[in-house]
DOMI-557066 format. One record per residue (C-alpha): residue number from 1; chain; x, y, z. Coordinates in steps of 0.02 Angstrom, whole numbers, plus 32768, in hexadecimal, padded with zeros to 4 digits. Layout:
+-----+--------+------+------+------+
| num | cadena |    u |    v |    w |
+-----+--------+------+------+------+
| NUM |      A |    X |    Y |    Z |
...
+-----+--------+------+------+------+
***
This chain:
+-----+--------+------+------+------+
| num | cadena |    u |    v |    w |
+-----+--------+------+------+------+
|   1 |      A | C34D | DD3F | D16B |
|   2 |      A | C37A | DCDC | D207 |
|   3 |      A | C30F | DCB7 | D2A0 |
|   4 |      A | C320 | DD29 | D336 |
|   5 |      A | C387 | DCB8 | D3A7 |
|   6 |      A | C32C | DCB4 | D44E |
|   7 |      A | C311 | DBF9 | D466 |
|   8 |      A | C398 | DB7E | D49F |
|   9 |      A | C36E | DAE5 | D436 |
|  10 |      A | C381 | DA2A | D44A |
|  11 |      A | C3B9 | D9DC | D3A6 |
|  12 |      A | C316 | D980 | D386 |
|  13 |      A | C2A0 | D9A4 | D2F4 |
|  14 |      A | C1F1 | D95B | D310 |
|  15 |      A | C193 | D938 | D26D |
|  16 |      A | C104 | D8C9 | D2A7 |
|  17 |      A | C0A3 | D8AB | D348 |
|  18 |      A | C019 | D838 | D384 |
|  19 |      A | BFD2 | D81E | D432 |
|  20 |      A | C061 | D82B | D4AE |
|  21 |      A | C0EB | D813 | D42C |
|  22 |      A | C14F | D883 | D3B8 |
|  23 |      A | C1BF | D84C | D326 |
|  24 |      A | C254 | D8AD | D2E3 |
|  25 |      A | C293 | D8BC | D230 |
|  26 |      A | C2F7 | D81B | D246 |
|  27 |      A | C259 | D7BE | D27D |
|  28 |      A | C299 | D7B2 | D330 |
|  29 |      A | C205 | D7A1 | D3A7 |
|  30 |      A | C1FE | D80B | D446 |
|  31 |      A | C18B | D7FB | D4DC |
|  32 |      A | C144 | D8A8 | D4FA |
|  33 |      A | C141 | D8C7 | D5B6 |
|  34 |      A | C142 | D983 | D59E |
|  35 |      A | C0B6 | D9A5 | D522 |
|  36 |      A | C108 | DA42 | D4DE |
|  37 |      A | C0FE | DAA0 | D584 |
|  38 |      A | C05E | DA45 | D5B7 |
|  39 |      A | BFFF | DA79 | D51B |
|  40 |      A | BFD2 | D9CC | D4DA |
|  41 |      A | BF3A | D999 | D53E |
|  42 |      A | BED8 | D914 | D4DF |
|  43 |      A | BF70 | D8CD | D484 |
|  44 |      A | BFCB | D8F8 | D3E3 |
|  45 |      A | BF65 | D8EC | D342 |
|  46 |      A | BECB | D8A6 | D398 |
|  47 |      A | BE59 | D869 | D30B |
|  48 |      A | BDBF | D8C5 | D34C |
|  49 |      A | BE25 | D965 | D35B |
|  50 |      A | BE6F | D955 | D2AC |
|  51 |      A | BDC1 | D933 | D264 |
|  52 |      A | BD78 | D9CA | D2BE |
|  53 |      A | BDFD | DA45 | D283 |
|  54 |      A | BE02 | D9FE | D1D2 |
|  55 |      A | BD45 | DA07 | D1C3 |
|  56 |      A | BD3F | DAB9 | D205 |
|  57 |      A | BDC6 | DAF1 | D18D |
|  58 |      A | BD5C | DABA | D0FA |
|  59 |      A | BCD0 | DB2C | D138 |
|  60 |      A | BD1B | DBCC | D182 |
|  61 |      A | BDBF | DBDE | D1DE |
|  62 |      A | BDB6 | DC92 | D215 |
|  63 |      A | BD4E | DD2D | D21F |
|  64 |      A | BD55 | DDBF | D297 |
|  65 |      A | BCF9 | DDD5 | D33B |
|  66 |      A | BC84 | DE51 | D2E9 |
|  67 |      A | BC10 | DDC3 | D2B3 |
|  68 |      A | BBB1 | DD38 | D30B |
|  69 |      A | BC18 | DC9A | D325 |
|  70 |      A | BBAD | DC0F | D370 |
|  71 |      A | BC4A | DBA6 | D38E |
|  72 |      A | BC7E | DC22 | D415 |
|  73 |      A | BBD8 | DC08 | D46E |
|  74 |      A | BBE7 | DB4B | D45F |
|  75 |      A | BC97 | DB50 | D4A5 |
|  76 |      A | BC61 | DBBD | D538 |
|  77 |      A | BBCE | DB4A | D55F |
|  78 |      A | BC36 | DAAC | D55A |
|  79 |      A | BCC4 | DAF9 | D5BE |
|  80 |      A | BC4D | DB34 | D644 |
|  81 |      A | BBF9 | DA8A | D64F |
|  82 |      A | BC97 | DA1E | D655 |
|  83 |      A | BCF7 | DA93 | D6CA |
|  84 |      A | BC65 | DAB6 | D740 |
|  85 |      A | BC80 | DB71 | D724 |
|  86 |      A | BBD7 | DB99 | D6D6 |
|  87 |      A | BBC5 | DC3B | D73A |
|  88 |      A | BC54 | DC8D | D6D9 |
|  89 |      A | BC5B | DCE4 | D630 |
|  90 |      A | BCE1 | DCBC | D5B0 |
|  91 |      A | BD54 | DD34 | D553 |
|  92 |      A | BDB8 | DCDB | D4CD |
|  93 |      A | BE69 | DD0A | D49B |
|  94 |      A | BF04 | DCB4 | D457 |
|  95 |      A | BF7E | DC87 | D4E2 |
|  96 |      A | BF9B | DC7D | D59D |
|  97 |      A | BFF9 | DD20 | D5A2 |
|  98 |      A | BF6B | DD78 | D548 |
|  99 |      A | BEEC | DD29 | D5BE |
| 100 |      A | BF4D | DD6C | D654 |
| 101 |      A | BF60 | DE18 | D602 |
| 102 |      A | BEA4 | DE24 | D5EE |
| 103 |      A | BE80 | DDE5 | D69D |
| 104 |      A | BEF6 | DE66 | D6E9 |
| 105 |      A | BEAA | DEEE | D67D |
| 106 |      A | BDFA | DEBB | D6B2 |
| 107 |      A | BE2D | DEC1 | D768 |
| 108 |      A | BE6F | DF71 | D754 |
| 109 |      A | BDD3 | DFA7 | D6F6 |
| 110 |      A | BD63 | DF5B | D77B |
| 111 |      A | BDBC | DF9E | D816 |
| 112 |      A | BE05 | E040 | D7D3 |
| 113 |      A | BEAC | E00C | D81F |
| 114 |      A | BF50 | DFD3 | D7D3 |
| 115 |      A | BFC3 | DF76 | D84C |
| 116 |      A | BFCA | DEB9 | D83C |
| 117 |      A | C001 | DE37 | D8BB |
| 118 |      A | C05D | DDA2 | D871 |
| 119 |      A | C0C8 | DD1A | D8C0 |
| 120 |      A | C17E | DCE5 | D8C5 |
| 121 |      A | C1AE | DC76 | D831 |
| 122 |      A | C10D | DCA1 | D7D4 |
| 123 |      A | C105 | DC95 | D717 |
| 124 |      A | C072 | DCE8 | D6BE |
| 125 |      A | C0B5 | DD0D | D60F |
| 126 |      A | C12B | DD7C | D5AE |
| 127 |      A | C0BE | DE0E | D577 |
| 128 |      A | C0AD | DEB9 | D5C9 |
| 129 |      A | C04B | DE9F | D66B |
| 130 |      A | C05B | DDE1 | D66C |
| 131 |      A | C118 | DDEA | D66E |
| 132 |      A | C121 | DE6A | D6F9 |
| 133 |      A | C0BC | DDF6 | D76B |
| 134 |      A | C139 | DD6D | D73B |
| 135 |      A | C1C4 | DD5A | D7BB |
| 136 |      A | C257 | DD5F | D743 |
| 137 |      A | C2B5 | DE05 | D733 |
| 138 |      A | C318 | DDC6 | D69D |
| 139 |      A | C27E | DDC3 | D62C |
| 140 |      A | C23A | DE6C | D668 |
| 141 |      A | C26C | DF05 | D600 |
| 142 |      A | C26A | DFB5 | D64B |
| 143 |      A | C1C4 | DFD8 | D5F4 |
| 144 |      A | C174 | DF4A | D656 |
| 145 |      A | C1BA | DF7F | D6FE |
| 146 |      A | C155 | E020 | D6FF |
| 147 |      A | C0C1 | DFBA | D73A |
| 148 |      A | C09F | DF9E | D7F3 |
| 149 |      A | C0B3 | DEEB | D830 |
| 150 |      A | C0DD | DEA3 | D8DB |
| 151 |      A | C123 | DDF2 | D8E7 |
| 152 |      A | C0FF | DD8F | D985 |
| 153 |      A | C12C | DCE0 | D9BF |
| 154 |      A | C0A8 | DC59 | D9AA |
| 155 |      A | C044 | DC29 | DA44 |
| 156 |      A | C067 | DCC6 | DAAA |
| 157 |      A | BFB8 | DD0E | DABC |
| 158 |      A | BFEF | DD94 | DB39 |
| 159 |      A | C05C | DDE8 | DAB6 |
| 160 |      A | BFCB | DDE4 | DA3B |
| 161 |      A | BF58 | DE34 | DABC |
| 162 |      A | BFDB | DEBA | DADE |
| 163 |      A | BFEF | DEE7 | DA26 |
| 164 |      A | BF35 | DEE5 | D9FF |
| 165 |      A | BF1A | DF53 | DA97 |
| 166 |      A | BF75 | DFE1 | DA3D |
| 167 |      A | BED9 | DFF8 | D9D3 |
| 168 |      A | BF26 | E001 | D924 |
| 169 |      A | BF20 | DF4B | D8EC |
| 170 |      A | BEB6 | DF1F | D855 |
| 171 |      A | BED5 | DE64 | D851 |
| 172 |      A | BF33 | DDD0 | D894 |
| 173 |      A | BF6F | DD58 | D80C |
| 174 |      A | BFA5 | DCA8 | D838 |
| 175 |      A | BFC2 | DC04 | D7DC |
| 176 |      A | BF5A | DB6E | D80E |
| 177 |      A | C001 | DB11 | D80E |
| 178 |      A | C09F | DB6D | D7DD |
| 179 |      A | C0E5 | DB31 | D737 |
| 180 |      A | C18A | DB7F | D702 |
| 181 |      A | C1AB | DBAF | D7B7 |
| 182 |      A | C1BB | DAFA | D7ED |
| 183 |      A | C113 | DAAA | D819 |
| 184 |      A | C0FB | DB02 | D8C0 |
| 185 |      A | C049 | DB2A | D8F3 |
| 186 |      A | BFE3 | DB80 | D978 |
| 187 |      A | BF92 | DB1A | DA01 |
| 188 |      A | BED6 | DB03 | DA0A |
| 189 |      A | BED2 | DB78 | DAA1 |
| 190 |      A | BF37 | DBFC | DA45 |
| 191 |      A | BEC6 | DBFB | D9AC |
| 192 |      A | BE2B | DC06 | DA17 |
| 193 |      A | BE71 | DC95 | DA80 |
| 194 |      A | BEA9 | DCEB | D9E0 |
| 195 |      A | BDF9 | DCE8 | D99B |
| 196 |      A | BDB1 | DD26 | DA3F |
| 197 |      A | BE27 | DDBA | DA50 |
| 198 |      A | BE11 | DDE9 | D997 |
| 199 |      A | BD53 | DDE6 | D9A6 |
| 200 |      A | BD58 | DE4A | DA45 |
| 201 |      A | BDC0 | DED4 | D9F5 |
| 202 |      A | BD74 | DED5 | D945 |
| 203 |      A | BE16 | DE93 | D8FA |
| 204 |      A | BE01 | DE1A | D868 |
| 205 |      A | BE4C | DD6C | D874 |
| 206 |      A | BE93 | DD2C | D7CF |
| 207 |      A | BEBC | DC73 | D7C1 |
| 208 |      A | BF3C | DC52 | D73A |
| 209 |      A | BF0F | DBA3 | D6FD |
| 210 |      A | BF6B | DBB5 | D658 |
| 211 |      A | BFD5 | DB1C | D67D |
| 212 |      A | BF7B | DACD | D711 |
| 213 |      A | BECE | DAD2 | D6C0 |
| 214 |      A | BE72 | DA66 | D643 |
| 215 |      A | BE7B | D9C7 | D6AA |
| 216 |      A | BF36 | D9C6 | D6C2 |
| 217 |      A | BF2C | D9C0 | D780 |
| 218 |      A | BEA5 | D939 | D782 |
| 219 |      A | BE1C | D9B9 | D798 |
| 220 |      A | BDE9 | DA2E | D70C |
| 221 |      A | BE3E | DAC0 | D765 |
| 222 |      A | BEBD | DAAB | D7F1 |
| 223 |      A | BE67 | DB2D | D860 |
| 224 |      A | BDD4 | DAB4 | D86C |
| 225 |      A | BE38 | DA50 | D8EB |
| 226 |      A | BE1F | DAE3 | D963 |
| 227 |      A | BD63 | DB06 | D958 |
| 228 |      A | BD75 | DBBB | D922 |
| 229 |      A | BD26 | DC27 | D89A |
| 230 |      A | BDA4 | DCA2 | D84E |
| 231 |      A | BD69 | DD3F | D7F6 |
| 232 |      A | BDC5 | DD12 | D757 |
| 233 |      A | BE17 | DC74 | D714 |
| 234 |      A | BE94 | DC78 | D686 |
| 235 |      A | BEB4 | DBE3 | D616 |
| 236 |      A | BF0F | DBB7 | D576 |
| 237 |      A | BF8C | DB2A | D562 |
| 238 |      A | BF22 | DA8D | D562 |
| 239 |      A | BE8C | DAEA | D51C |
| 240 |      A | BEB3 | DACD | D465 |
| 241 |      A | BF29 | DA36 | D468 |
| 242 |      A | BFA9 | DA9C | D406 |
| 243 |      A | BF38 | DB17 | D3AC |
| 244 |      A | BF55 | DBC7 | D3F2 |
| 245 |      A | BEC2 | DBF4 | D461 |
| 246 |      A | BEAC | DC41 | D50D |
| 247 |      A | BE1F | DC7F | D578 |
| 248 |      A | BDEC | DCE0 | D611 |
| 249 |      A | BD5A | DCA0 | D679 |
| 250 |      A | BD0E | DD3A | D6C9 |
| 251 |      A | BC95 | DD33 | D75C |
| 252 |      A | BBE4 | DD70 | D73E |
| 253 |      A | BBFA | DE01 | D7B7 |
| 254 |      A | BC79 | DE53 | D741 |
| 255 |      A | BC18 | DEAD | D6BA |
| 256 |      A | BC4B | DEBA | D603 |
| 257 |      A | BC49 | DF59 | D59B |
| 258 |      A | BC60 | DF66 | D4E0 |
| 259 |      A | BD14 | DF88 | D4B3 |
| 260 |      A | BD65 | DF65 | D55C |
| 261 |      A | BDB9 | DEC6 | D519 |
| 262 |      A | BDDB | DE8F | D469 |
| 263 |      A | BE43 | DE20 | D3F8 |
| 264 |      A | BE55 | DE00 | D33E |
| 265 |      A | BE76 | DD46 | D33E |
| 266 |      A | BE2D | DD11 | D3E6 |
| 267 |      A | BD9A | DC99 | D3D9 |
| 268 |      A | BDAC | DC7E | D31E |
| 269 |      A | BD4F | DBED | D2CD |
| 270 |      A | BDE5 | DB78 | D2C6 |
| 271 |      A | BE18 | DB9D | D379 |
| 272 |      A | BD68 | DB7A | D3B6 |
| 273 |      A | BD61 | DAD7 | D354 |
| 274 |      A | BE03 | DAA3 | D3AA |
| 275 |      A | BDC1 | DAD7 | D455 |
| 276 |      A | BD1B | DA7C | D440 |
| 277 |      A | BD72 | D9DE | D405 |
| 278 |      A | BDE5 | D9DF | D49D |
| 279 |      A | BD51 | D9EB | D515 |
| 280 |      A | BCF1 | D963 | D4B9 |
| 281 |      A | BD85 | D8EB | D4BE |
| 282 |      A | BDA8 | D912 | D575 |
| 283 |      A | BCF6 | D8E5 | D5A1 |
| 284 |      A | BCE5 | D84E | D52E |
| 285 |      A | BD8B | D800 | D563 |
| 286 |      A | BD7C | D82D | D61C |
| 287 |      A | BE28 | D87D | D618 |
| 288 |      A | BE1E | D8CF | D6C4 |
| 289 |      A | BDFB | D825 | D711 |
| 290 |      A | BE8E | D7DF | D6AE |
| 291 |      A | BEFE | D86A | D6F1 |
| 292 |      A | BED2 | D83C | D7A4 |
| 293 |      A | BEF2 | D783 | D787 |
| 294 |      A | BF98 | D79E | D72F |
| 295 |      A | BFCC | D81C | D7B5 |
| 296 |      A | BFB2 | D79B | D83E |
| 297 |      A | C017 | D71C | D7DD |
| 298 |      A | C0A1 | D79C | D7BA |
| 299 |      A | C0B4 | D7C2 | D874 |
| 300 |      A | C0BE | D708 | D89B |
| 301 |      A | C142 | D6E5 | D817 |
| 302 |      A | C1AC | D781 | D82C |
| 303 |      A | C1C9 | D74F | D8E1 |
| 304 |      A | C233 | D6BF | D8A0 |
| 305 |      A | C2AD | D733 | D846 |
| 306 |      A | C34F | D761 | D8A1 |
| 307 |      A | C390 | D811 | D8C3 |
| 308 |      A | C2E5 | D866 | D8C0 |
| 309 |      A | C2CF | D8ED | D943 |
| 310 |      A | C217 | D91A | D92A |
| 311 |      A | C183 | D90C | D8B3 |
| 312 |      A | C11C | D9AA | D89D |
| 313 |      A | C079 | D9D6 | D847 |
| 314 |      A | BFD9 | D977 | D823 |
| 315 |      A | BF91 | D90C | D799 |
| 316 |      A | BFFD | D913 | D6FE |
| 317 |      A | C04C | D9B9 | D72E |
| 318 |      A | C0DF | D976 | D790 |
| 319 |      A | C18C | D9A6 | D7C7 |
| 320 |      A | C20F | D926 | D7F8 |
| 321 |      A | C293 | D97C | D863 |
| 322 |      A | C344 | D93B | D879 |
| 323 |      A | C3D7 | D97A | D8E1 |
| 324 |      A | C437 | D9A3 | D840 |
| 325 |      A | C416 | DA0B | D7A4 |
| 326 |      A | C3B3 | D9A9 | D722 |
| 327 |      A | C3F4 | D9F7 | D681 |
| 328 |      A | C461 | D961 | D655 |
| 329 |      A | C3D9 | D8E8 | D68B |
| 330 |      A | C35F | D939 | D612 |
| 331 |      A | C3DE | D929 | D585 |
| 332 |      A | C3F8 | D870 | D5AB |
| 333 |      A | C33D | D854 | D5B0 |
| 334 |      A | C32A | D8A6 | D504 |
| 335 |      A | C3C2 | D863 | D4A8 |
| 336 |      A | C3DD | D7BA | D4FE |
| 337 |      A | C32D | D788 | D530 |
| 338 |      A | C2C7 | D7F1 | D4B5 |
| 339 |      A | C256 | D840 | D538 |
| 340 |      A | C226 | D8F8 | D53E |
| 341 |      A | C21C | D94B | D5EA |
| 342 |      A | C222 | DA00 | D624 |
| 343 |      A | C285 | DA6E | D699 |
| 344 |      A | C257 | DAFD | D70E |
| 345 |      A | C2A3 | DB92 | D768 |
| 346 |      A | C2D1 | DB13 | D7EC |
| 347 |      A | C367 | DAC6 | D793 |
| 348 |      A | C357 | DA25 | D7F9 |
| 349 |      A | C2A6 | DA04 | D7BC |
| 350 |      A | C26D | D998 | D72B |
| 351 |      A | C1C3 | D9D1 | D6EC |
| 352 |      A | C149 | D94A | D6B1 |
| 353 |      A | C0B5 | D982 | D644 |
| 354 |      A | C07D | D8F2 | D5D4 |
| 355 |      A | BFDA | D8F1 | D573 |
| 356 |      A | BF45 | D8CD | D5E4 |
| 357 |      A | BF2E | D82B | D584 |
| 358 |      A | BFD3 | D7E2 | D5C3 |
| 359 |      A | BFC4 | D733 | D60C |
| 360 |      A | C019 | D6CE | D693 |
| 361 |      A | C086 | D676 | D612 |
| 362 |      A | C0CC | D71F | D5DE |
| 363 |      A | C0F7 | D743 | D694 |
| 364 |      A | C153 | D69C | D698 |
| 365 |      A | C1BD | D6CF | D602 |
| 366 |      A | C1EC | D773 | D657 |
| 367 |      A | C211 | D722 | D700 |
| 368 |      A | C27E | D69A | D6B4 |
| 369 |      A | C2DE | D71C | D64F |
| 370 |      A | C2FE | D783 | D6ED |
| 371 |      A | C33B | D6EA | D74C |
| 372 |      A | C3B3 | D6BA | D6C0 |
| 373 |      A | C3FB | D769 | D6B5 |
| 374 |      A | C40A | D783 | D771 |
| 375 |      A | C451 | D6D7 | D790 |
+-----+--------+------+------+------+
***
């Protein structure tokens, strides 16, 4: 049997990783400034994380959600405390797409409506409802397109008001900072107006923090820059530092009923051990403060690099935009300089998503490599 060939691959085979570095089968060392799509939050193979998962595996790795699992309660408590979102309830699942699926389903349950407002260049996942609110026709199959979604430009509140005024909208879903779409984001005024118009019309506001959450922006969630309180918050990537886990934070006003949501693997013992370890390390090592400090240094140093058009994003969720396509630049960074970076729908944008533990000296390595390649 062969693999179903859906991924264009770089010819690199990682076999070991530690901190912000990855080694391939030839023992070549790479600086990881992409974190596997922003998944690696506290650093590869963090010793506390390895100890937590190894210890849990010697006890119990999995049982179903039909029994009491105190690790779920511990995870919810610590997540609420560190994020400042204690007035939410947590539903645990396995991925960002699944988190968004459940948030959209909850919105439809709660409002009795089915149309969703999303935004141009949005990316919310590849499953049924999550993919249809993703602005990419090439990954939507006809079965997905039966669902009702309206895409609007970011920061045009009048169009949002017009669409919500039609009376059939269940939810508005928006990323704290767009990831795959190219690091664009709503303004503070737009987010605040969005919350106001949603509240006024009993439409639920879903903040997709799958990539922009878990400290990546310098705050726990990127929406916290705007002083708003969404109805639901979805999270996943940095939540388990590589172990599959996702979650939906659901406001107290939305009431649970037995059977309305469910999952086989979500919130299993190993996943919770991973999630608890991530939160403990984030707090102990002050990683959000580190993100803010490294972000300031990055902005200072990137200004010395030629040919850069714009820097987008916040914290360690960054996009460096050029006036040319960056495909070849990414290849040179990987194969000549041994640095992983990411791309986006914006072909001129280099996406930077290192572990939250990255330091100024790692920024220096990246900046010097860029200068050497760009001349």
